[in-house]
Structures are given as structure tokens and as C-alpha cells.
C-alpha positions as CSV (number, residue, x, y, z in Angstrom):
1,X,43.1,53.5,65.8
2,X,46.0,51.4,66.8
3,X,43.8,48.4,66.8
4,X,42.9,48.9,63.2
5,X,46.6,49.1,62.0
6,X,47.4,45.8,63.7
7,X,44.6,44.0,61.6
8,X,45.9,41.7,59.1
9,X,45.6,38.3,57.5
10,X,47.0,35.9,59.9
11,X,44.9,32.9,59.2
12,X,45.4,30.1,56.7
13,X,42.7,31.2,54.3
14,X,44.1,34.9,54.0
15,X,41.0,36.0,56.0
16,X,41.3,38.8,58.5
17,X,40.5,37.1,61.8
18,X,43.0,38.3,63.9
19,X,43.2,41.6,65.5
20,X,41.7,43.7,68.2
21,X,38.2,42.7,67.1
22,X,35.4,42.7,69.5
23,X,33.1,39.7,69.8
24,X,30.5,41.3,67.6
25,X,33.1,42.3,65.0
26,X,34.5,38.7,65.2
27,X,31.1,37.2,64.7
28,X,30.5,39.5,61.7
29,X,33.8,38.7,60.2
30,X,33.2,35.0,60.6
31,X,29.6,35.3,59.2
32,X,31.1,37.5,56.2
33,X,33.6,34.6,55.6
34,X,30.9,32.0,55.8
35,X,28.7,34.0,53.3
36,X,31.7,34.5,51.0
37,X,32.3,30.7,51.0
38,X,28.7,30.0,50.5
39,X,28.4,32.4,47.5
40,X,31.5,30.8,46.2
41,X,30.0,27.4,46.6
42,X,26.7,28.6,45.0
43,X,28.6,30.0,41.9
44,X,30.4,26.7,41.6
45,X,27.1,24.9,41.8
46,X,25.4,27.2,39.2
47,X,28.4,26.6,36.8
48,X,27.8,23.0,37.4
49,X,24.2,23.1,36.8
50,X,24.7,25.0,33.6
51,X,27.2,22.2,32.6
52,X,24.8,19.5,33.5
53,X,22.0,21.4,31.7
54,X,24.2,21.5,28.4
55,X,25.0,17.7,28.9
56,X,21.2,16.9,29.4
57,X,20.6,19.0,26.3
58,X,23.1,16.9,24.2
59,X,21.8,13.7,25.8
60,X,18.3,14.8,24.5
61,X,19.5,15.8,21.0
62,X,21.2,12.4,21.0
63,X,18.2,10.6,22.0
64,X,16.1,12.5,19.3
65,X,18.8,11.5,16.7
66,X,18.6,7.9,17.8
67,X,14.9,8.0,17.3
68,X,15.1,9.6,14.0
69,X,17.6,6.9,12.7
70,X,15.5,4.1,14.2
71,X,12.6,5.4,12.2
72,X,14.7,5.6,9.0
73,X,15.9,2.0,9.5
74,X,12.3,1.0,9.9
75,X,11.2,2.8,6.8
76,X,14.1,1.2,4.9
77,X,13.3,-2.2,6.2
78,X,9.6,-1.7,5.2
79,X,10.8,-0.5,1.9
80,X,12.9,-3.6,1.3
81,X,10.3,-6.0,2.3
82,X,7.7,-4.3,-0.2
83,X,10.4,-4.5,-3.0
84,X,11.2,-8.2,-2.2
85,X,7.5,-9.0,-2.1
86,X,7.0,-7.2,-5.5
87,X,9.9,-9.0,-7.0
88,X,8.5,-12.4,-5.8
89,X,5.1,-11.6,-7.2
90,X,6.6,-10.7,-10.6
91,X,8.8,-13.9,-10.7
92,X,5.7,-16.0,-9.9
93,X,3.8,-14.2,-12.7
94,X,6.7,-14.6,-15.2
95,X,7.0,-18.3,-14.1
96,X,3.2,-18.8,-14.9
97,X,3.6,-17.0,-18.2
98,X,6.6,-19.1,-19.2
99,X,4.8,-22.3,-18.3
100,X,2.1,-21.3,-20.6
101,X,4.4,-20.6,-23.5
102,X,6.5,-23.6,-22.9
103,X,3.6,-26.1,-22.1
104,X,3.4,-28.8,-19.4
105,X,6.6,-29.9,-17.6
106,X,6.0,-33.5,-18.4
107,X,6.5,-33.0,-22.2
108,X,9.8,-31.4,-21.5
109,X,11.4,-34.9,-21.1
110,X,10.3,-35.9,-24.6
111,X,11.6,-32.8,-26.3
112,X,14.4,-33.1,-28.7
113,X,15.9,-29.7,-28.2
114,X,16.3,-29.1,-24.5
115,X,18.9,-26.1,-24.5
116,X,19.0,-22.9,-26.3
117,X,22.4,-24.1,-27.9
118,X,20.7,-27.0,-29.5
119,X,17.9,-24.8,-30.7
120,X,20.4,-22.3,-32.1
121,X,22.1,-25.2,-33.9
122,X,18.8,-26.4,-35.5
123,X,17.9,-22.9,-36.6
124,X,21.2,-22.4,-38.3
125,X,20.5,-25.7,-40.0
126,X,17.3,-24.8,-41.1
127,X,18.3,-21.4,-42.3
128,X,21.0,-23.0,-44.4
129,X,18.6,-25.5,-45.9
130,X,16.2,-22.5,-46.6
131,X,19.0,-20.6,-48.3
132,X,19.9,-23.6,-50.4
133,X,16.2,-24.1,-51.4
134,X,15.8,-20.5,-52.3
135,X,19.0,-20.5,-54.5
136,X,17.7,-23.6,-56.2
137,X,14.2,-22.0,-56.7
138,X,16.1,-18.9,-58.1
139,X,18.2,-20.9,-60.5
140,X,15.2,-23.1,-61.7
141,X,12.9,-20.1,-62.5
142,X,15.0,-18.4,-65.3
143,X,15.6,-22.1,-66.5
144,X,11.7,-22.8,-66.4
145,X,11.2,-19.7,-68.5
146,X,13.7,-20.8,-71.1
147,X,12.1,-24.2,-71.2
148,X,8.9,-22.7,-71.5
149,X,9.9,-20.7,-74.5
150,X,11.6,-23.6,-76.1
151,X,8.5,-25.8,-75.8
152,X,6.4,-23.1,-77.4
153,X,8.7,-22.8,-80.2
154,X,8.6,-26.5,-80.6
155,X,4.9,-26.6,-80.6
156,X,4.6,-23.8,-83.0
157,X,7.0,-25.4,-85.3
158,X,5.1,-28.9,-85.1
159,X,2.0,-27.0,-85.8
160,X,3.5,-25.3,-88.9
161,X,4.7,-28.7,-90.1
162,X,1.4,-30.3,-89.6
163,X,-0.6,-27.7,-91.2
């Protein structure tokens, strides 16, 4: 019993290794210490494994997100290319229609009115002349009616004098 009272942690690792142990007890104590160290190491490795699994899952999610972004970028690029092609097709169609309306480009050099400003000025001049003509026609019409009545009166009065 006295030997069990002498047992205490006298080593650097606070492990009871000193005391009145027999060789078998010493082997068992060293094996227990080694097993404790191994189980602690295994626990650390398991925690590290869990951390690495979390990192791998995070990297996997990041890779999937990158793939989705790449697919989105490809889709946007295809959409943009399609829209640009559609706009080019519409511009060519509009250019062809405009050439039909304007006529051949060679005749453009001989045109008097080459800009919208000059065309607008000419339209204003024509509308002013048309307004003057309409005013003159409006003034002459009542006068023409009066002249017609006077001519009819003169003719009837001559007819009365002759008969």
C-alpha cells in the first residue's frame, strides 16, 4: 500500500510514470500514455479532416458558381452578338429602302437641295407663295361675281335699248 501512496506525477508531461511500479505496470502505463497521445492525435486529425472537408465543399461551391457565371457571360455574349447582327440587318434593310426612295447616288450631285435645311426653306417659300395665290384667288372670286352681274345688267340694258 505504501507504494501506491508514493505514486505521483513526476514526469514533464504530468503523467504518472514514477513510483514503485513493476515492469508490467510500467509497460501498461507507457502504453496507456501512448494510446492517449494517439487518440488525441486522431481527434486532432479528425477535426482537421472536418475543416478540410468544409474547405473542399466551399471550393466546390465556388467552382460551381464560377461555372454558372461563365455560362451567364456566354449567354450574354451570344445575346449581344445576336442583337448586333439584328441591328446590322435592319440598318442594311433601311439603307436599301432609303436608296430606293432617294434614287441613285449619282443623281445626288446634281440636286439643288442637298440638306433638310434647304428643303425646309424651299417648302416655306412654296407655302408662302401658295398662301398668296389663295388670298388672291379669294379676292378675285367675289369681284368676278360682281363683274359678272354688272356684265349681265349691261347686256340686258343694251338689249332693252336695241329692242
